N, C-alpha and C positions, 0 to 999 in steps of 0.2 A: 709649292704645286700645286695644279688644280685637277683635278680629274676628272673629264671631259665625257667620255662613255668606256663603258666597259661590257663586255662579252666572256664569258666563262665557261669551261667545259669539265668536270671532273669522271674522266671515262672508266675512270676503276667503278666510283661509288654509281657512276650513270646516273648525274647530276646535272642538271644543262638550266644557265643562264641567259636566255636570248639578250639581245643587245640593249642597254641602259644608259639614258642622257643623260647627263649630271651637271651638263654644263651652263643651264639657265639661272642656277643659283648659288650662292656660297651657303646655302641652309638647303638639307634634303630629309623629309622625314617621312621615313618608309612605313607605309600605315599595313594591315593584315593581319586575317585572324593568325594563332599561335599555329606552327608547324608549315606554313605558308613557304617559309624560305628566306625571311627578314636575315636572321642572326649568318646565314651561310652567305647573302649577300657581303657583310662586312668580314667575316672570315676569307672569302676569297680577295676580298683586297688586300688583307693581310698576307695572305700566302704569296702574293704578287711582291710584295713588299721581301718576304721570304725569300724569294727565288733570286730578286738583284742580288739579294745579300748573300749567293751563294748554294741555297739549299736546292735539294735535287726531289722533286714532289711526283709521285708515281701517279700517272695519266693523266696531269692537268693540263687543256689545253686554253689558252688565252687570247684576248684581243683587245687591248687597252690604249685609249689616245687621251693623252693629259700636258699640261702646261708647266714650265720648269722656271727658275728664277730668272733666267737670262730672257724670256718672252716667247723662249720658242714651243711651239706643239708638236708632239711627239707622239708616234703610233708605234706602239709595241705588240707584236704576237710572236704566238711559239706554242711550241708542245713537248712534254715527254711521251716516253714510251709508256706505254700500260702494261703493268704485270699484273693476274690474279691475285698473285699469293706473294708476300715478300719473304725471300730466302732467308734472313735476318735482319736484326736491327740496324748493322751498317751498311746494308744494300744501298746502292745507289741508283738514278734512273737515268736512261741519257736523252739527251734532247735530241729532239729529231729532227725538229725544223724551228726556225729564230728568224726577224727580221727586224731592224730600227730601221724607220722612218723619222725626217721632220720636215714640215711642209712639202710632203709629197715627195721630197729628195732622200734618195737611199744611202745611209749610214753604213749599216753592215748587215750580212744575210749569212745564214748558215745553213747545212742541209747535211746532218749528223756532223761529220767530222771535220766537214770542209767550210772554213769561214772565208769570207770575203769582205775586206773592210776600204773602205773609200776606194774601190775598184782595184784591191791589189789583196794576192791570199794570204793568209798570215800562217806561221809554223802551226803544227799540228796542237790544238791546246784542251783541257779538259774536255771529255763529252759530257759529264754531269753540270755543270754548271752554266750560269749565263752568260752571255758576253758582255752583259751590263758589271758583273763580278769581274770576270777575266781580266778586261781590258776596261776598267774604272780610272786608268791613268790616263788613257787617250782623253785631250782633248776635248773631243764630239763626245764621249760619253760621260764623262764626268759630269755634266751636269744631270743627267738621268741619274746616275748613281744616288747624288746628294738628295734630288728630288724624293727617290724612295724611302730616305732617311727621314722626311718630315711626317711620314703616315703614323697616327699614333692611336692604340686604341686603348679606349679610355674607361679600363675596368675598375674593380676594387679599387679602394684608397692603398696606396703604395707606405708600408712603412719606413720606418731610418733606414739610411743606407750609409756605410761607412768610408772612411777614406784614410788611409794609411799614414800614419805618422814620418813616413820617410818623404812624404810629397811637401817638401817646405814651405811652398807658397799656401800652408795650411798652419804653419806653426804660429803665425798671429793673428790667425783668421782673416786674413787680406785674400782677397778675390776680387778678381778684374773681369772686366767683359770677356777677354778674348777666350776665358776657362769658360765660360754659357756657349759651350758649342752643339751642333745639333747631336742629340741622343742623352745630354746632360738631365739627371731626374728632374723631376716638377722640385721637389724639398729644394736641390741645390740652388734652384733658381729662385725661388723663394729665399733662402737666406741670402743671395748675393743681395736682393731687392732689400731686403731687413737694413741690413748690414751699408750699402752701398747707392741703393735707389729709392729713398722715402716718398719719396712723390707716389711713386709706383707702388711701394707696400700699402701706403696710406687707403690708395683707392680701394685695394684686394679688403685691407680691412674694413671700410667704410662699409663697402657693398656687403661685407658679410655678415656686419652688424644690422644695416637695414634687413637682412634677411632672419635672423635672430638677435631683437634688440635686447635679450636680457645680457648680450654680451656686449663688455666694453673695451675691449685691447686683446692683441693676440700678440705673441711675440715668437722667436725661432732661436734658441740657444746650441751650444755645441754641447757633446757629453763625450768624456772618454772612460769609458766606463768596462770596454774593450780592450785589454791590452793595448792602452794608451792610444787606440785609432780611434779616429771623431764619427761621431755622429751626431746627427741634426734631427733635433724634437720641436714642435710647436707645442704652446703650452696658450689656454684663453683664458681670461680675467671675465667674469662675472657682474654682474650689477650684487652689491650686496653680500661677496663672498671674497673672504680674506685672502686666503690660498688661490694660485693660481691651478687650474686644470690639467693635467696633463696629459700628455698625446693618448696614454692607453684608456684613459678613462672620458675620454670625447666621444660622444656616442660617432655610431658609424655615418647618418645621416648629414650632420654638421661636418664630416669628415669628407664624406663623398662632395658637398657644396663647396667645401674650399677646396678640393681637386680641382671642380669645374672652373673656379673662378681661376686658378692659378693657371690652366688653360688659355682661361680670355686672356688672361693680361700678359703672361710669361712667355709662351711658345713663342718662337720665331715666327714673322710673317711668311704667308705661305703653307703652314702646316696643313694637313689634312686630320679629323679628328675622328675617329669613330667611335658610338657611343651607341651599346646595344640595351634597350629597355630602359629608359631615358627615366623612368619613374620610380626605378628599383631603391629605396635607402631613402626617396626623397617625400618628405612632406607637403601637402598642398600649398604651405607658404615657401618654399623652395621653388617648385616647381613654377611659381609665378614667376618670380623673381629670375629665375635664370633661363626660364623661354622667353624672356623680351630681351635677353643680350645676347641670344646665341647667334643674331644677324646683325650684329655691331659692328661698327666701320672698318674694323680690323680685317685685315685680308685672310682669314683662315677658313676653312672648309669644314663644314658640319655634316656627317653622314648619321644622322641616326635612325632608331628602331623604337616604335611602341606600338601595341594593341591599347594600352589605356587610353578609355574616352576623354578624360579630363584634360592630359598631355595631346592629345589630338585637336581638341575643343579650343585648345588654346597656342595653338599656333596656327597662321592663316596659311587658307586653301590653295596657296599658288605654292607651298614649300610641299605640299604631298607631291607621294608616290605610292599607285594603290598597287601593290604587291599579288598576285595570283599564282598560283600550280595547278598543272594540269599533269598527272600523274609525275615524271621527273624532269619536267620542265617550267620553269620560274618566268613568268612576263613579270615588267613592270611598265605601267601607264602612266601618264598625268592625270592628276585630279582633272586638268582642265578639260582631257578628252570626255567628261562624263557630263559635263554642263551643268555642274553643283549649283544649287543657289550664290547669289550676290553678295548676301551676309556670310560673316564666319559660322553663324550659330545655324543657320539654315542651311548651310555647307554642308557642317555636320550631320546635321537631322537627316537629310538626302545621303550621305555617305552611308550611316548606317543602315539604312534601306535598300542600298545596292545589293544586286544579285552578285556580281563582282567579289565585294566584301563579304557580305556574310555568308556566302557559298565559295569560298576562295580557294579551296581543296579539290578538285574536281577528281 
């Protein structure tokens, strides 16, 4: 999947995102002062993923275009009803309008409970869920449903996960590529690489050692402490230290770097990776090494946020999008609109002096 354009409105919260164009690049750095709305843009994309997976969200209206694995470009727009107050935690909200097209050809359109699929009216279906969820087994809808599965919010490092001992495929720790389906935890993928794909695992390890030269080895081993269920834990070997360092003793910065390396090397082609405040938990040496590889050759789309000068100055200007907010409306503009300096350093210095950047909230 690649997100190309996005327009989003939260009518209940009265927050609005003007259309944003992400189509030019696989790396987008959203820059702007704190509170301008950078994080909300990432959350908007995650909300669309939740809607595609069946969630009902109060007052949300959207229009997004994206390309899927089959090479087609889709447009998906829709709107939920708006209620000022939620009656209870389980209350759902009706979709009042929804439309799906590809290459400007209509796939499905709904108005309240009436749904037209490929020119034919469907039986009455749930008014609370998107047609992407309801009709995900339809041949024309399935690529869209799968596309939103590739959106990943890269937060803090996730701990070990458990596999039931009833799953016979894990009795001998044998994992096949067929098991690496979309949505598989990153550590699952790392363990597969450790056991079955030494070439990829070696690339991750060597990249990690380049960032942390006092480390000399990494391993991923199963553990059966939880009623015989299997969990996987990472251990690191440092130079001059005899014992391996167990995962709970590894620093948060090192684990976050390792998570980003797993994303770079192990996520499926076509994944969309959202990273908020990229600088969090990362030292200067980590930032340098990781920013150089965000725009690597693999087909991954990164949309990241930062207001940290060091991050902005170390990512080329063509990747910047400047975020401003006027009242409840957020606007995102390309750095090229401001005719900044030709060199990275001069562009950065001129960015800091822009009124749109320094006074991003009006």
